[in-house]
C-alpha angles and dihedrals in degrees: 000000000000117000126226090253091055090050091050090051092048091048091050090049090051090051090051091048091049091049091049090048091050091052091049092050091048091051092049091048091050090050092050091047091054090047092051090046090053092048091050090049091051091047090051092050091048091050092049091049092048091050091051090052091048091049091050091049092049091048091051091049093050090050091050092050090047092051091048091050092049091051092050092049091050091047095050110016096165093052090049091050091050092050091048092049091048093050090047090052093049092048091048091052092047094049093050090056093049 
């Protein structure tokens, strides 16, 4: 039969094991937290880089459309003037009704 002293020693050993387990879990959690933080940082950088590329592509497309529009206006100025006048008239009619 186990004596009271043996039980005290076993209980003390269990406390030490639980404390060691808690430290191990805390260390693992801290490591995972750093890993997740690093992944989030990389994802943020990737998203920022992708948005810069998208913005550059959009800017290039707007410049191309602007150049094309300028060329068409220079090629047919009277047609462009007629279209502008027609759009102005339509917008004026729409804003009066609103």
